[in-house]
C-alpha positions in Angstrom: 3.6 9.3 -3.1 2.6 11.6 -0.3 4.8 14.3 -1.5 3.2 14.2 -4.9 -0.3 14.3 -3.4 0.6 17.4 -1.5 2.1 19.1 -4.5 -1.2 18.5 -6.4 -2.6 21.1 -4.0 0.4 23.5 -4.3 1.7 22.6 -0.8 5.5 23.1 -0.4 7.1 19.8 0.4 10.6 18.7 1.4 11.4 15.0 1.5 14.3 14.1 3.9 15.9 10.8 2.8 18.5 9.3 5.1 20.1 7.2 2.3 22.6 9.0 0.1 21.7 6.9 -3.0 18.5 5.2 -4.2 18.0 1.6 -3.3 20.1 -0.7 -5.5 18.7 -4.1 -4.4 16.6 -5.4 -7.4 13.8 -6.7 -5.2 10.5 -7.3 -7.0 7.5 -5.9 -5.4 3.8 -6.3 -6.4 1.1 -3.6 -6.9 -2.3 -5.0 -6.1 -5.6 -4.0 -7.7 -6.4 -1.0 -5.5 -2.9 0.4 -5.8 -3.1 0.1 -9.5 -6.5 1.9 -9.4 -4.9 4.7 -7.4 -2.0 5.0 -9.9 -4.6 5.2 -12.7 -6.4 8.0 -10.8 -3.3 10.1 -10.8 -2.3 9.3 -14.4 0.7 7.3 -13.3 -0.2 3.8 -14.5 0.8 4.4 -18.2 4.2 5.4 -16.9 4.6 2.4 -14.6 3.2 -0.4 -16.7 6.1 -0.7 -19.2 8.5 -1.4 -16.4 6.4 -4.1 -14.7 5.1 -7.6 -15.5 1.4 -8.4 -15.3 0.5 -11.6 -13.5 -2.9 -13.1 -12.9 -4.7 -12.1 -9.8 -5.2 -14.9 -7.3 -3.3 -17.3 -5.1 -2.6 -14.4 -2.7 -4.1 -15.8 0.5 -1.4 -18.0 2.2 -0.2 -18.9 -1.3 -3.2 -21.3 -1.7 -3.3 -21.9 -5.5 -6.7 -20.6 -6.4 -7.3 -18.4 -9.4 -9.2 -15.1 -8.9 -13.0 -15.3 -9.1 -14.6 -14.1 -12.3 -16.2 -10.7 -12.7 -14.0 -8.6 -10.4 -15.3 -5.0 -10.8 -12.0 -3.4 -11.8 -10.2 -2.6 -15.0 -7.0 -3.5 -13.2 -7.7 -7.1 -12.0 -4.1 -8.3 -12.1 -0.9 -8.1 -10.1 1.9 -5.9 -11.4 5.4 -7.1 -10.4 7.9 -4.3 -10.7 11.5 -3.9 -9.3 11.5 -1.8 -6.2 14.2 0.6 -7.3 12.2 1.3 -10.5 8.9 2.1 -8.7 10.8 4.3 -6.2 12.5 6.2 -9.1 9.2 6.6 -11.0 7.4 7.9 -7.9 10.3 10.3 -7.1 10.3 11.6 -10.6 6.5 12.2 -10.4 6.9 14.1 -7.1 9.8 16.2 -8.3 8.1 17.0 -11.6 5.2 18.4 -9.5 7.7 20.5 -7.5 8.6 18.5 -4.5 12.2 18.8 -3.2 14.2 15.8 -2.2 17.3 16.0 0.0 19.4 12.8 0.4 21.8 12.0 3.2 19.6 13.8 5.7 19.0 11.7 8.9 16.5 13.1 11.3 17.7 13.0 14.9 15.3 15.3 16.8 12.0 17.1 16.6 9.9 19.6 18.6 6.5 21.0 17.9 4.4 23.9 19.0 1.1 25.4 18.0 2.5 26.9 14.8 4.7 24.1 13.4 7.5 21.5 13.8 11.2 22.0 14.2 13.3 19.1 12.8 16.9 18.6 13.7 19.3 16.7 11.3 22.3 14.7 12.2 24.6 17.5 11.1 22.9 19.9 13.5 20.9 21.8 10.9 17.4 22.7 11.9 14.4 22.9 9.6 11.0 24.4 10.2 7.7 23.2 8.7 4.0 23.4 9.5 3.6 19.6 9.6 5.9 16.5 9.6 5.0 13.0 8.4 7.1 10.1 9.4 7.3 7.7 6.4 10.5 6.3 7.7 9.8 2.6 8.1 9.3 0.0 10.8 12.2 1.3 12.9 10.8 4.9 12.5 12.9 7.5 14.2 9.9 9.9 14.0 7.6 7.5 15.8 10.2 6.9 18.5 10.9 10.6 19.0 7.1 11.1 19.4 7.0 8.4 22.0 4.2 6.6 20.2 3.8 3.0 21.4 4.2 0.2 18.8 2.6 -2.8 20.5 2.3 -6.2 18.9 4.2 -9.5 18.6 7.9 -9.9 18.0 9.1 -12.2 15.2 8.5 -15.9 15.9 9.9 -17.2 12.6 12.5 -15.7 10.2 13.3 -16.2 6.6 16.1 -15.5 4.2 15.2 -14.0 0.9 17.3 -12.9 -2.1 18.0 -13.0 -5.8 20.8 -15.0 -7.3 21.8 -17.1 -10.3 21.5 -20.9 -10.3 23.6 -23.7 -11.8 21.0 -26.4 -12.6 18.3 -26.7 -15.2 15.0 -25.0 -14.7 13.1 -28.3 -15.0 15.0 -29.8 -12.0 14.3 -26.7 -9.9 10.6 -26.7 -10.7 10.2 -30.4 -9.9 12.1 -30.1 -6.5 10.3 -27.0 -5.5 6.8 -28.4 -6.3 7.5 -31.4 -4.1 8.8 -29.4 -1.2 6.0 -26.8 -1.3 3.4 -29.5 -0.7 4.3 -29.2 3.0 6.7 -26.3 3.2 5.3 -23.0 2.1 8.2 -20.8 3.3 10.3 -22.1 0.5 10.6 -21.2 -3.1 12.9 -20.6 -6.1 11.0 -18.4 -8.6 12.4 -17.1 -11.9 13.3 -13.4 -11.6 15.1 -12.9 -15.0 17.3 -14.8 -17.3 19.1 -17.4 -15.2 18.2 -15.4 -12.0 15.9 -16.7 -9.3 14.2 -15.2 -6.3 15.0 -17.6 -3.3 13.1 -17.9 -0.1 14.2 -20.3 2.7 13.7 -20.6 6.5 16.4 -18.9 8.5 16.4 -21.8 11.1 20.0 -22.0 12.5 21.2 -18.7 11.0 21.4 -17.1 14.4 23.3 -13.9 14.1 20.6 -11.3 13.4 23.0 -8.4 13.7 24.9 -9.4 10.5 23.4 -9.5 7.0 23.0 -13.0 5.6 25.6 -14.5 3.3 25.4 -16.6 0.2 26.8 -19.5 2.3 23.8 -19.1 4.7 21.5 -19.6 1.7 23.4 -22.6 0.5 23.2 -24.2 3.9 19.5 -23.6 4.2 18.8 -24.9 0.7 20.7 -28.1 1.4 18.9 -28.5 4.7 15.4 -28.2 3.1 16.0 -29.5 -0.5 19.1 -31.6 -0.2 20.8 -29.4 -2.7 21.9 -25.8 -3.0 21.0 -25.8 -6.7 24.5 -24.3 -7.5 23.4 -20.8 -6.5 25.9 -18.1 -7.1 26.4 -14.4 -7.9 23.7 -12.9 -5.6 22.1 -9.6 -6.6 20.8 -8.9 -3.0 20.3 -10.9 0.2 18.0 -10.1 3.1 16.4 -11.5 6.2 13.0 -10.8 7.6 10.7 -12.0 10.4 7.0 -12.1 11.0 6.8 -9.4 13.6 3.4 -7.7 13.8 3.0 -4.3 15.3 0.6 -1.3 15.0 1.2 2.3 16.2 -1.1 3.3 19.0 -1.7 6.6 17.3 -1.2 7.9 13.7 -1.1 11.6 14.8 0.4 13.6 17.6 -0.4 17.3 17.0 1.4 18.3 13.8 3.3 15.1 13.4 1.8 12.1 11.6 2.9 8.5 10.7 2.3 6.6 7.5 3.4 3.3 5.9 5.6 1.0 7.9 6.2 3.7 10.5 2.6 3.0 11.5 2.3 -0.7 10.9 4.5 -3.8 10.2 3.4 -7.3 9.5 4.7 -10.4 7.7 5.1 -10.0 4.0 2.7 -12.8 3.1 0.2 -11.6 0.6 2.4 -8.8 -0.5 0.3 -6.1 1.2 2.9 -3.8 2.8 3.9 -1.5 0.0 0.2 -1.3 -1.1 -0.9 -0.4 2.4 1.6 2.4 2.6 0.7 3.9 -0.8 -3.0 3.8 0.2 -2.2 5.6 3.5 -0.5 8.3 1.4 -3.5 8.8 -0.9 -5.9 9.0 2.1 -3.7 11.5 4.0 -2.5 13.7 1.2 -5.6 15.7 0.3 -6.6 16.0 3.9 -3.3 17.4 5.0 -3.2 19.7 2.0 -6.7 20.9 2.9 -5.6 21.7 6.4 -2.6 23.6 5.2 -4.5 25.5 2.5 -7.0 26.5 5.1 -10.3 25.0 3.9 -10.4 21.7 5.8 -13.2 21.1 8.2 -11.9 21.0 11.8 -12.2 17.2 12.0 -11.0 16.2 8.5 -7.4 15.4 9.5 -8.6 13.2 12.3 -10.4 11.0 9.8 -7.0 9.8 8.5 -6.4 7.7 11.7 -10.1 6.8 12.0 -10.1 5.4 8.5 -6.7 3.9 8.0 -5.9 2.4 11.4 -8.8 -0.1 11.2 -7.6 -1.1 7.7 -4.2 -1.8 9.1 -5.7 -3.8 11.9 -7.4 -6.0 9.3 -4.2 -6.5 7.3 -2.3 -7.5 10.5 -5.0 -10.0 11.3 -5.1 -11.5 7.8 -1.3 -11.8 7.8 -1.4 -13.5 11.2 -3.9 -16.0 9.8 -1.9 -16.6 6.7 1.3 -17.1 8.7 -0.4 -19.8 10.7 -1.4 -21.5 7.5 2.2 -21.6 6.4 3.2 -23.7 9.4 4.3 -27.3 8.8 2.6 -28.4 12.0 -0.1 -31.0 11.5 -2.9 -28.8 13.0 -2.0 -25.9 10.7 -1.8 -28.2 7.7 -5.3 -29.5 8.5 -6.6 -25.9 8.6 -4.8 -25.1 5.4 -6.6 -28.1 3.7 -9.9 -26.8 5.0 -9.3 -23.3 3.7 -8.2 -24.8 0.3 -11.6 -26.6 0.2 -13.6 -23.5 1.3 -12.0 -21.4 -1.4 -13.7 -23.5 -4.0 -16.8 -21.4 -3.1 -16.8 -18.2 -5.1 -18.0 -16.1 -2.2 -15.1 -17.2 0.0 -12.4 -16.8 -2.7 -13.8 -13.4 -3.6 -13.9 -12.2 0.0 -10.3 -13.1 0.7 -9.0 -11.6 -2.6 -10.9 -8.4 -2.0 -9.5 -8.2 1.5 -5.9 -8.6 0.3 -6.1 -6.3 -2.7 -8.0 -3.7 -0.7 -10.9 -3.3 -3.1 -13.2 -4.5 -0.4 -12.3 -1.6 2.0 -15.3 0.4 3.2 -14.8 3.4 5.4 -17.5 4.2 8.0 -19.2 7.4 6.7 -22.4 6.7 8.7 -25.7 5.1 7.7 -26.4 4.8 4.0 -26.4 2.6 0.9 -23.8 -0.2 0.6 -21.8 1.8 -1.9 -21.3 4.6 0.7 -17.7 4.6 1.9 -16.5 2.2 -0.8 -14.3 3.0 -3.7 -16.0 3.5 -7.1 -14.6 1.4 -10.0 -13.2 3.1 -13.1 -16.5 3.5 -14.9 -17.0 4.5 -18.5 -18.2 8.1 -18.7 -18.9 10.4 -21.6 -15.4 12.0 -21.3 -13.6 8.6 -21.4 -13.1 6.9 -18.0 -13.8 8.0 -14.5 -10.3 7.8 -13.1 -9.1 10.1 -15.9 -11.1 12.9 -14.2 -9.3 12.5 -10.9 -5.7 13.2 -12.0 -5.7 16.6 -10.2 -6.5 15.0 -6.8 -9.8 16.9 -6.4 -13.3 15.8 -5.5 -15.8 14.9 -8.2 -19.6 15.1 -8.4 -20.9 12.6 -10.9 -24.5 13.8 -11.6 -26.8 11.6 -13.7 -29.7 13.9 -13.1 -28.0 17.0 -14.6 -29.7 19.1 -11.9 -27.1 19.5 -9.2 -24.2 21.8 -8.8 -21.0 22.0 -6.7 -21.5 25.8 -6.4 -19.0 27.5 -4.2 -16.9 24.4 -3.9 -15.8 24.5 -7.6 -12.3 25.4 -6.6 -12.0 22.0 -4.8 -14.6 19.7 -6.5 -15.1 19.0 -10.2 -18.5 18.4 -11.8 -19.6 15.9 -14.5 -23.1 15.7 -15.7 -23.5 12.3 -17.4 -26.9 10.6 -17.5 -25.3 7.6 -19.3 -22.8 6.7 -16.5 -23.2 3.0 -15.5 -24.4 3.7 -12.0 -27.4 2.3 -10.1 -27.9 5.6 -8.2 -28.7 9.2 -9.2 -25.5 11.0 -8.1 -22.3 10.3 -6.2 -19.8 12.6 -4.6 -16.3 11.2 -4.8 -13.4 12.2 -2.5 -10.0 12.7 -4.1 -9.1 9.1 -3.1 -12.0 7.8 -5.1 -14.2 6.8 -2.2 -18.0 7.6 -2.3 -18.7 10.3 0.2 -22.4 10.9 -0.6 -25.2 9.3 -2.7 -28.5 11.0 -3.5 -30.3 13.6 -5.7 -31.0 16.4 -3.2 -29.0 19.7 -3.5 -29.4 20.5 0.2 -28.0 17.1 1.3 -25.2 17.5 -1.2 -24.3 20.9 0.2 -24.2 19.5 3.7 -21.8 16.7 2.5 -19.7 19.1 0.5 -19.2 21.1 3.7 -18.5 18.0 5.7 -15.6 16.9 3.4 -14.5 20.1 1.6 -15.2 22.9 4.2 -17.1 26.1 3.7 -17.8 27.3 0.1 -15.8 30.1 -1.4 -17.5 33.5 -1.2 
């Protein structure tokens, strides 16, 4: 995703991928509302939707079975389940169509930076030179370790087994057994994942050898321990093991090297926020890094990446910590879970938690101003169709209901739409390429100041 964002601004990009082949495990991942909005902003959603399955928004927080509140201000108020290899392939195709290069089988083993750029060493001894490097290399990030950036947090306290496999008993029997167990044990499920195939989650209690991948027999033993039956599981598609470790990088940037996605933060998968958090990191960083490379970024623009995204990650880590506690079978945790279940009957509580997990409630601190400042703007109807259709190129946008303002010398970076009919309660808004509101008002001088703040000096 980051490679594609950079290519929108004509930045040369090389993706170094350690794996020699794309992922083969057919793990289903979920795109939340904000990620779906970002895909729509880049014209990707129509490409992605046919490969996924829409599911109702709701029941995200600690798997408490509450539907989404009514009236969410998004065209994309659903969850899209999609196989991980498919979304990876679609995003790679998008990036390469824009001109990004991808090299597989390239493990990074060293890096050094100076005032002009970064030298990267590969496992085969080859050295590559670039102006910037971004480590998008996961929770065990080599780039983060080479930088010496601390990764404080808590190690895993509980671990789970997760996989996809076929079952040998009727669906009705599975559903009845799972419903009974999940009244007290939330870290357990068998969910349909295709014809005769189920996604299986069980506690990893007693499966002690973390150095070896789990086996089908491990799953059978855990199923029998929790449910009294192994449901006749067989023919696994993939098997994995994960814990609830929670860690956050002390810094997202050291000079010309940056971190994004799981390289910067890890947390329990409850709520399905990990993939989404990483995609949103990429959209925040891409235009800023491109602006720096293209030479028009204000001096402090790249620093706003950490200033904006690290607090968001801190909140995600906190809400996953809270959700993990609510999954415990201990009496105290179960009492708190019952309390949360009751509180979520209130629309305001349910809405707050859903907006937090789906990231549509994120507000960046842009200084004093109206409540809308720093928030994302929904996909409004405008006279040219819909708002997000105007953001495909990854540029800024001035939406002017007064028809009196201009982007002037910033027209090479910021588009302009005069539309007095737009469904806004304010006169004009300046949108950043990530869809967040950077300015609200109707004064040209104030607008020019904010154009300079976010998009540098005007072209002469």
